[in-house]
C-alpha positions in Angstrom: 0.0 91.5 178.2 3.8 91.6 177.6 5.1 91.3 174.1 8.5 89.8 173.3 11.0 91.9 171.5 14.0 90.2 170.0 17.1 92.4 170.2 20.0 91.5 168.0 23.0 93.6 169.2 26.7 92.6 169.4 27.6 95.4 171.9 26.6 94.5 175.5 26.5 98.1 176.7 24.2 99.3 173.8 22.0 96.2 174.4 21.7 97.1 178.1 20.8 100.7 177.2 18.0 99.6 174.9 16.6 97.3 177.6 16.6 100.1 180.1 15.0 102.6 177.8 12.2 100.2 177.0 11.7 99.3 180.6 11.4 102.9 181.6 9.1 104.0 178.8 6.8 101.0 178.2 5.8 100.3 181.7 7.0 96.7 181.5 4.8 95.9 178.5 7.8 94.7 176.5 10.1 91.8 177.3 13.5 92.0 175.6 15.4 88.9 174.5 19.0 89.9 173.6 21.2 87.8 171.3 24.6 88.8 169.9 24.7 87.1 166.5 22.7 86.6 163.4 23.0 82.8 163.8 21.6 82.9 167.3 18.7 85.1 166.1 17.9 82.7 163.3 17.9 79.8 165.7 15.5 81.7 168.1 13.2 82.6 165.3 13.0 79.0 164.1 12.4 77.6 167.7 8.6 76.7 167.6 8.7 75.7 171.3 9.2 79.2 172.6 6.7 82.1 172.5 6.5 84.1 169.3 8.4 87.2 168.7 6.3 90.4 168.4 9.0 92.6 166.8 12.7 92.6 166.0 15.2 95.3 166.9 18.4 94.8 165.0 21.8 96.5 164.8 23.2 95.4 161.5 26.8 95.4 162.7 26.8 91.8 163.8 30.0 89.6 163.9 28.7 86.9 161.5 27.9 88.7 158.3 27.6 91.8 156.2 24.9 94.4 157.2 22.4 94.0 154.4 23.1 90.3 154.1 22.3 89.9 157.8 19.0 91.8 157.3 18.0 89.6 154.3 18.6 86.5 156.3 16.6 87.7 159.3 13.8 89.0 157.1 13.6 85.7 155.2 13.3 83.8 158.4 10.5 86.1 159.8 8.9 87.9 156.8 5.7 88.8 158.8 7.4 90.0 162.0 8.0 93.8 162.0 11.7 94.9 162.1 13.1 98.1 163.4 16.7 98.8 162.4 19.1 100.5 164.9 21.9 102.4 163.1 24.7 104.8 163.6 24.4 108.1 161.6 27.3 107.1 159.4 25.4 103.9 158.3 22.0 105.6 157.8 22.2 104.8 154.1 22.3 101.1 154.9 19.4 101.5 157.2 17.3 103.1 154.4 18.1 100.2 152.1 16.9 97.8 154.8 13.6 99.7 154.9 13.4 99.3 151.2 13.9 95.6 151.6 11.2 95.1 154.2 12.1 96.8 157.5 9.3 98.9 159.0 11.5 101.8 160.1 14.9 102.7 161.5 16.2 104.9 164.4 19.7 106.5 164.6 21.7 106.0 167.7 22.0 109.7 168.4 18.2 110.0 168.4 17.6 107.0 170.5 15.6 107.7 173.7 12.9 105.8 175.6 10.0 107.8 174.3 11.0 107.6 170.6 12.0 103.9 170.8 8.8 102.9 172.6 6.6 105.0 170.2 8.4 103.5 167.1 7.8 100.0 168.4 4.1 100.7 169.3 3.4 102.3 165.9 5.2 99.5 164.1 3.2 96.8 166.0 -0.1 98.7 165.5 0.6 99.0 161.7 1.4 95.3 161.6 -1.8 94.4 163.6 -3.9 96.6 161.3 -2.3 95.1 158.2 -2.9 91.6 159.5 -6.5 92.4 160.3 -7.0 93.9 156.9 -5.4 90.9 155.2 -7.6 88.5 157.2 -10.7 90.5 156.2 -9.6 90.7 152.6 -8.8 87.0 152.6 -12.2 86.2 154.1 -13.9 88.3 151.4 -11.8 86.7 148.7 -12.6 83.2 149.9 -16.2 84.1 150.2 -16.4 85.6 146.7 -14.6 82.6 145.2 -16.8 80.1 147.1 -20.1 81.3 145.9 -21.6 79.9 142.8 -22.2 83.3 141.2 -19.7 85.4 139.2 -18.8 88.8 140.6 -17.2 91.7 138.6 -16.6 95.3 139.8 -15.5 98.5 138.1 -14.4 101.9 139.2 -16.4 105.1 138.5 -14.6 105.4 135.1 -15.9 101.9 134.1 -12.6 100.1 134.3 -12.5 96.6 135.8 -11.1 96.4 139.4 -12.1 92.9 140.3 -13.3 89.5 139.1 -13.8 86.4 141.2 -12.8 83.0 140.0 -16.3 82.2 138.6 -16.2 85.4 136.6 -12.8 84.6 135.3 -14.0 81.3 133.9 -17.2 82.8 132.5 -15.5 85.7 130.8 -12.3 84.0 129.8 -10.3 86.9 131.4 -8.0 86.5 134.4 -8.1 89.1 137.1 -4.5 90.2 136.2 -5.4 90.6 132.5 -8.7 92.3 133.2 -7.7 94.9 135.8 -7.7 98.4 134.4 -9.4 97.5 131.2 -12.7 99.0 130.1 -15.7 96.9 131.3 -16.9 96.6 127.7 -13.7 94.9 126.7 -13.9 92.2 129.3 -17.7 91.8 129.6 -19.7 91.9 126.4 -23.5 91.3 126.7 -26.0 90.8 124.0 -29.7 90.0 124.0 -31.0 86.8 122.4 -33.8 88.8 120.9 -31.4 91.3 119.5 -27.9 89.9 119.4 -26.4 93.0 117.8 -27.6 95.3 120.6 -24.8 95.4 123.3 -25.8 96.8 126.7 -23.7 97.9 129.6 -25.5 97.4 132.9 -22.5 98.7 135.0 -22.6 102.1 133.3 -26.3 102.3 133.8 -26.0 101.4 137.5 -23.2 104.0 138.0 -25.1 106.7 136.1 -28.5 106.1 137.5 -27.2 105.3 141.0 -29.5 102.4 141.4 -29.7 98.6 140.9 -30.1 97.7 137.3 -31.4 94.2 136.4 -30.2 92.4 133.3 -32.8 92.2 130.6 -34.3 88.8 130.0 -32.4 86.7 127.4 -29.1 88.3 128.2 -26.1 86.5 126.6 -22.5 86.8 127.7 -20.1 86.8 124.8 -17.0 85.3 126.2 -13.4 86.2 125.2 -13.2 83.2 122.9 -16.5 84.1 121.2 -18.5 81.4 123.0 -21.9 82.4 124.3 -23.7 81.6 127.6 -27.1 82.7 128.9 -26.8 84.7 132.1 -29.2 86.3 134.7 -28.9 88.8 137.6 -28.2 92.5 138.2 -25.6 95.3 138.7 -25.5 97.8 141.6 -23.5 101.0 142.4 -20.7 101.1 145.0 -20.6 104.1 147.4 -18.0 105.6 149.6 -18.6 106.8 153.2 -20.1 110.0 151.9 -22.5 108.2 149.6 -20.7 109.1 146.4 -20.6 106.5 143.6 -17.2 105.1 143.3 -17.9 102.3 140.9 -20.3 99.4 140.4 -20.5 95.6 141.0 -22.4 93.0 139.1 -23.4 89.6 140.4 -24.5 87.1 137.8 -24.8 83.4 137.1 -24.7 81.1 134.1 -28.2 79.8 133.2 -27.0 78.1 130.0 -27.5 74.7 131.5 -31.0 75.4 132.7 -31.8 77.0 129.3 -30.3 74.0 127.5 -32.1 71.5 129.8 -35.4 73.1 128.9 -34.6 72.6 125.2 -33.2 69.2 125.9 -36.2 68.0 127.7 -38.4 69.1 124.8 -36.0 67.3 122.4 -35.9 64.1 124.5 -39.7 64.0 124.6 -39.6 63.5 120.8 -36.4 61.5 120.3 -35.0 58.1 121.2 -32.4 58.3 124.1 -30.1 55.7 122.6 -30.0 56.4 118.9 -31.1 60.0 118.9 -33.6 59.2 116.2 -37.2 60.5 116.2 -39.3 58.4 118.6 -42.9 57.1 118.2 -44.4 60.4 119.2 -42.5 62.5 116.7 -42.9 59.8 114.0 -46.7 60.0 114.4 -46.6 63.7 114.1 -44.5 63.7 111.0 -46.5 60.8 109.5 -49.7 62.7 110.1 -48.2 65.7 108.3 -46.9 63.6 105.4 -50.4 61.9 105.0 -52.0 65.4 104.9 -49.5 66.5 102.2 -49.9 63.3 100.2 -53.6 63.7 100.3 -53.4 67.3 99.0 -51.0 66.4 96.3 -52.6 63.1 95.5 -49.3 61.3 96.0 -48.3 58.1 97.8 -46.0 57.5 100.8 -44.7 54.3 102.3 -44.0 53.1 105.9 -41.2 50.5 106.3 -41.2 48.5 109.5 -37.6 47.3 110.1 -36.7 44.5 112.6 -33.3 43.1 113.3 -33.3 39.3 113.0 -32.3 37.4 116.1 -31.3 40.5 118.0 -32.3 38.9 121.3 -29.5 36.4 120.8 -26.9 39.2 120.5 -28.1 40.8 123.8 -28.1 37.4 125.5 -24.7 36.3 124.4 -22.7 39.5 124.0 -24.5 41.7 126.5 -26.7 44.7 126.4 -23.8 47.2 126.0 -22.8 45.5 122.7 -26.5 45.3 121.7 -26.9 49.1 122.3 -23.8 49.9 120.2 -25.2 47.7 117.4 -28.5 49.5 117.5 -26.7 52.8 117.1 -24.7 51.5 114.2 -28.0 50.2 112.6 -29.6 53.6 113.1 -26.7 55.3 111.3 -26.9 53.0 108.3 -30.6 53.4 108.1 -30.3 57.2 108.0 -27.6 57.0 105.4 -29.8 54.8 103.2 -32.7 57.2 102.8 -33.2 60.8 101.7 -32.9 63.7 104.0 -36.6 64.4 103.7 -37.4 60.9 104.9 -37.7 60.0 108.6 -36.0 57.1 110.4 -37.6 56.4 113.8 -36.8 53.9 116.5 -40.0 52.4 118.0 -38.2 50.6 120.8 -36.1 47.4 121.2 -34.7 46.4 117.8 -37.6 47.9 115.8 -37.3 50.9 113.5 -39.8 52.6 111.3 -38.9 54.5 108.1 -41.2 57.1 106.6 -40.7 57.6 102.9 -42.6 60.7 102.0 -43.5 62.1 98.6 -43.3 58.8 96.8 -44.2 58.6 93.1 -45.0 54.9 93.1 -44.8 51.8 95.3 -41.7 50.5 93.5 -39.7 53.3 95.1 -40.4 51.7 98.4 -39.0 48.4 97.1 -35.8 50.1 95.9 -35.4 51.8 99.3 -35.9 48.5 101.1 -33.3 46.8 98.9 -30.8 49.6 99.6 -31.4 49.1 103.3 -31.0 45.4 103.1 -27.7 45.7 101.3 -26.4 48.3 103.7 -27.2 46.3 106.8 -25.9 43.0 105.4 -22.3 44.3 105.5 -20.3 43.4 108.7 -20.5 45.9 111.5 -17.5 46.4 113.8 -18.8 46.7 117.4 -16.2 46.7 120.1 -14.0 43.7 119.2 -16.8 41.9 117.4 -17.5 41.8 113.7 -21.2 41.3 113.6 -23.1 40.2 110.5 -26.8 40.7 110.9 -29.9 40.5 108.7 -33.2 42.4 108.9 -36.8 41.8 108.0 -38.8 44.7 106.5 -42.5 45.1 106.1 -43.9 47.8 103.8 -47.3 49.5 103.8 -48.3 52.1 101.3 -50.7 55.1 101.6 -53.5 55.2 100.7 -53.9 51.5 99.7 -52.9 50.0 103.0 -54.2 52.7 105.4 -55.2 56.3 105.5 -54.0 57.1 109.1 -50.7 56.8 110.9 -51.7 54.0 113.3 -53.1 51.7 110.5 -50.0 52.2 108.2 -47.6 51.4 111.0 -49.6 48.4 112.2 -49.9 46.9 108.7 -46.2 47.5 108.0 -45.5 45.5 111.3 -47.7 42.7 110.0 -45.8 42.6 106.7 -42.5 42.5 108.6 -43.6 39.4 110.5 -44.5 37.9 107.2 -41.0 38.7 106.0 -39.6 36.8 109.0 -41.8 33.8 108.2 -40.4 33.8 104.7 -36.9 33.2 105.8 -35.9 36.7 107.1 -33.4 39.0 105.3 -36.1 40.2 102.9 -39.0 42.7 102.5 -42.7 42.0 102.1 -45.4 44.4 101.0 -48.6 44.3 103.1 -51.4 42.2 101.8 -54.9 42.0 103.3 -54.7 38.3 104.0 -51.6 38.8 106.2 -53.8 39.7 109.0 -55.2 36.2 109.1 -51.6 34.9 109.0 -50.7 37.2 111.8 -53.5 35.7 113.9 -52.2 32.2 113.2 -48.7 33.3 114.2 -50.0 34.6 117.5 -51.7 31.3 118.1 -48.5 29.4 117.5 -46.6 31.8 119.7 -49.1 31.2 122.5 -49.1 27.5 122.0 -45.3 27.3 122.3 -45.5 28.5 125.9 -47.3 25.4 126.8 -45.6 22.9 124.4 -42.6 22.0 126.6 -44.6 21.7 129.8 -47.3 19.7 128.0 -44.7 17.3 126.4 -46.1 18.1 122.9 -42.7 17.8 121.1 -41.6 14.6 119.3 -38.4 13.5 117.7 -38.2 11.8 114.3 -35.1 10.2 112.9 -33.9 10.2 109.3 -31.1 7.8 108.4 -27.8 8.8 106.9 -26.4 6.3 104.4 -23.0 5.2 103.3 -23.3 5.6 99.5 -20.8 2.8 98.8 -22.0 0.1 101.2 -25.6 1.4 101.4 -25.6 0.9 105.2 -26.8 3.2 107.9 -24.1 5.5 109.2 -26.1 7.7 111.5 -29.4 9.6 112.0 -30.5 13.2 112.1 -33.0 14.0 114.8 -35.9 16.2 113.5 -38.3 17.8 115.9 -42.1 17.8 115.4 -44.8 19.6 117.4 -47.9 17.6 118.1 -50.0 20.7 118.8 -53.2 19.9 120.6 -56.1 20.2 118.2 -53.9 21.0 115.2 -52.0 17.8 114.5 -48.3 17.7 113.6 -46.6 21.1 113.1 -43.3 21.0 111.1 -40.2 22.9 112.4 -40.0 25.4 109.6 -43.3 26.7 110.8 -42.6 27.1 114.6 -38.8 27.2 115.0 -38.5 30.8 113.6 -41.2 31.9 116.1 -39.4 30.1 118.9 -36.2 31.9 118.1 -37.9 35.3 118.0 -39.7 34.7 121.3 -36.8 33.3 123.2 -38.0 29.7 123.4 -35.4 28.1 121.2 -32.8 27.5 123.9 -35.1 25.4 126.2 -36.5 23.6 123.2 -32.9 22.9 122.0 -32.0 21.5 125.4 -35.1 19.2 125.3 -34.0 17.9 121.8 -30.5 17.3 123.0 -31.5 15.4 126.1 -34.2 13.3 124.3 -31.8 12.5 121.4 -29.0 11.5 123.7 -31.4 9.3 125.8 -32.7 7.6 122.7 -29.3 7.0 121.2 -28.1 5.4 124.5 -31.3 3.3 124.5 -30.4 1.9 121.0 -26.9 1.2 122.1 -28.1 -0.6 125.3 -30.4 -2.7 123.0 -27.3 -3.9 121.1 -28.5 -2.2 117.9 -26.0 -1.0 115.3 -24.0 1.8 117.0 -24.6 5.0 115.0 -24.3 8.7 116.0 -27.4 10.9 116.2 -27.1 14.4 114.7 -28.9 17.5 116.2 -29.5 20.8 114.5 -28.1 23.6 116.7 -29.1 27.2 116.0 -26.8 30.3 116.3 -28.8 31.4 119.4 -28.2 28.1 121.2 -24.5 27.9 120.1 -23.8 31.2 121.9 -26.2 30.9 124.7 -24.7 31.1 128.2 -23.5 27.8 129.5 -24.1 25.9 126.2 -21.0 23.7 126.4 -21.4 23.0 130.1 -25.0 22.0 129.3 -24.0 19.6 126.6 -21.4 18.0 128.9 -24.0 17.7 131.7 -26.6 16.0 129.5 -24.0 13.5 128.1 -23.2 12.6 131.7 -26.8 12.4 132.7 -27.8 10.1 129.8 -24.5 8.1 129.8 -24.1 8.6 126.1 -20.5 8.4 124.7 -19.8 11.8 123.1 -18.6 10.2 119.9 -22.2 9.2 119.2 -23.4 12.8 119.3 -23.1 15.1 116.3 -24.1 18.8 115.9 -25.2 20.2 112.6 -24.5 24.0 112.3 -25.3 26.4 109.5 -22.8 28.7 107.8 -24.7 31.7 109.0 -24.5 30.5 112.7 -20.8 30.1 112.4 -20.1 33.5 110.9 -22.2 35.7 113.1 -19.4 36.0 115.6 -16.4 34.0 114.3 -14.1 34.7 117.3 -16.7 33.5 119.9 -17.7 30.5 117.7 -14.1 29.2 117.5 -13.9 28.9 121.2 -17.3 27.1 121.6 -16.5 24.7 118.8 -13.1 23.9 120.2 -14.7 23.2 123.6 -17.2 20.8 122.0 -14.4 19.0 120.1 -12.6 18.6 123.4 -15.6 16.8 124.8 -15.6 14.5 121.8 -18.7 15.8 119.9 -18.7 15.6 116.1 -19.4 18.8 114.1 -21.1 19.0 110.7 -21.5 22.1 108.5 -25.1 22.1 107.3 -26.6 23.6 104.1 -23.1 24.2 102.6 -23.1 26.5 99.6 -26.1 28.7 100.7 -24.2 31.1 103.0 -20.7 32.4 102.9 -19.0 29.2 101.5 -15.6 30.5 102.6 -12.7 28.1 102.5 -11.0 30.1 105.3 -13.5 28.9 107.9 -13.2 25.3 106.8 -9.6 25.7 108.0 -10.4 27.9 110.9 -13.3 25.8 112.5 -12.8 22.1 113.6 -15.4 20.8 111.1 -15.6 17.0 110.7 -18.1 16.9 107.8 -20.2 19.1 105.6 -23.6 18.7 104.0 -24.3 19.7 100.4 -27.5 21.7 100.5 -30.5 19.9 99.0 -31.1 22.7 96.5 -27.9 21.7 94.7 -28.6 18.0 95.0 -32.1 18.6 93.5 -30.6 20.0 90.3 -27.7 17.6 90.2 -29.1 15.7 87.1 -30.9 18.6 85.4 -28.7 21.7 86.0 -25.1 22.0 84.9 -24.3 24.7 87.5 -25.7 22.7 90.3 -23.8 19.6 89.1 -20.5 21.6 89.0 -21.1 22.9 92.5 -21.8 19.4 93.9 -18.6 18.1 92.2 -16.5 21.0 93.5 -17.8 20.5 97.1 -17.0 16.8 97.0 -13.5 17.5 95.7 -12.9 20.2 98.2 -14.0 17.9 101.0 -11.5 15.3 100.0 -8.8 18.0 99.8 -9.5 19.1 103.3 -10.0 15.6 104.7 -13.7 16.4 105.5 -16.5 13.9 105.0 -19.1 15.1 102.5 -22.8 14.3 102.9 -25.4 15.0 100.3 -28.8 15.9 101.7 -32.1 15.8 99.9 -31.4 12.7 97.8 -34.8 11.8 96.3 -34.1 9.8 93.1 -32.0 6.8 92.1 -30.4 8.9 89.4 -29.1 11.3 92.0 -27.9 8.4 94.2 -26.0 6.9 91.3 -24.4 10.2 90.2 -23.3 10.9 93.8 -22.0 7.4 94.2 -20.0 7.8 90.9 -18.4 11.0 92.3 -17.4 9.1 95.5 -19.6 11.3 97.8 -19.2 9.6 101.2 -22.8 9.7 102.5 -26.3 10.7 101.5 -29.6 11.4 103.2 -33.1 11.9 101.8 -36.4 10.4 100.9 -34.8 8.0 98.4 -33.5 6.1 101.4 -36.1 6.8 104.0 -38.4 9.5 105.3 -38.0 10.7 108.9 -39.1 7.8 111.2 -40.3 7.5 114.8 -37.8 6.1 117.3 -39.5 2.7 117.1 -39.5 2.6 113.4 -35.8 3.6 113.2 -34.9 0.9 115.7 -36.4 -1.7 113.4 -34.5 -0.3 110.5 -31.2 -0.6 112.4 -31.8 -4.3 112.8 -32.7 -4.9 109.1 -30.5 -5.6 106.1 -30.8 -2.2 104.3 -28.9 -3.3 101.2 -31.9 -5.2 99.9 -34.3 -2.5 101.0 -32.4 0.3 99.2 -31.9 -1.6 95.9 -35.5 -2.6 95.8 
């Protein structure tokens, strides 16, 4: 196979001589391309369409440049092509400098003959081929060593580092450049987890013993920055051709992750994945230990069962991601509210259990419960939401309420349900009769599943009265449950359960549809046109598609929106003010009237009277009840009426039961009233009769 030699020579006679010498001595194995200038040579070297150049013969006395400048330009254009410099004796110094700059060799003109030229070329090409093969092999080894997942480090026989692959660089914190020539013990410090102060050197052992040395179990690599990682594998000696030890190599890998995973799996088996709190399994273990200790020391302990009120509504309206963040926030506050020796556990969902160990008396549990209630009543910033939640807490005490973990937790759960039934946002100690109450509650929960399908719900209507003219201005629709076999069940008994079990939204839709249908029926019968008011819970208000559902039912029943009124509690409005504002504005756009119910029992903030599009507000019946007997209640009622006038908001007094209350409210120019003084809640038929009667005479009588 012929190899192309590029000859750069300005003198034609000398060029011909070189061609002839190579032709005679090489047997035609070289093909010479002759060019007369550096520029022509560069053009040929850059021409990718022609065959490659195997070697370059160059006489540096070319017409288009200085000698070394010409060499540098050619070498830069073909740094991997061997170059042989042809030089006159008087320019031998220049030729030597060219060799220093990258030329393989040089030949003087007076020593030039076919044999020496051919031999120089062949030696140069052979060295280049060997160097290329060595480079390829070294590159292959380098790529291989950097591609494997294990770390590799080698030393010479003196114990100085000669090589690290990329994995070893990362694991040790030393780069190859920094580590080369340093003692192995400087770069690679190993300790044993059983004896961290005992540093071993497996490379020295492999070199001295001339055999493979495995790392001891529990070996820890101490990195350059002081961090530690668990490692496994072995060191082996390196031999030359004669079998002499020339160094050692160690292959190792990081097992920190596997070691951590083993510990993590053990941890996760006993901790909640979301909050990182102890789970049910670990709580039972700690509770069993605490019971044993309390029994020995004749002490008490308490179990607090904590449940977030209306948490399902938060998940349904804001999404599970927000719900999860809220659970983590609640967990943090619970932990901050108890002692370090106590245990806060997540049981699942929105349920937490707190173990108060080593308690001197039951009152200590009450103090802890109050502290928790206070902490969790403060607003919690979750994403862009300011969430205000309440919790219900049930408390059981060892040994009075149980002597084993299962009984104590179960009884605390029963007490928690009792706290919910008592209005939420409070704590209740377990009492033995609560079990009977829990069974009744389960019966109600089960019955609610069938109540809608079985058409067991009814609506009653209580009139709202103009206190000046004593005429009917509207009606509040009040739901009742005609439970089969149990008679009429009042809403305060089953609505909280419906909210907890997720039934409140379908029940609310039924109430809305039935009230709108009935109001339209009265209008069609040419009775006095009065709006009907419906109580809307926070869960309904922020349920998906609530506004669209209202609009659809109004269209379905044909009721003019001005005859529909929603009564909302302060708590419902303030759970998520930003979201609430949008919903209320959409309802106002439809034409629905909005009333703030139970005013004075919640936040009573003037700011949200300006922020929310409220049409009227109701003075809570607890203040109306004390209007004529309690100075504080009387002052509150007077202040609310004055405030309503200032804001241009209609004020309604609910719970009016006596003529004295009626006269006092009338004197203060309260716009409307509602209560048993005027009428108890009536069936639809009874209310229709009332709309057609002259109520002035009825009320005075």
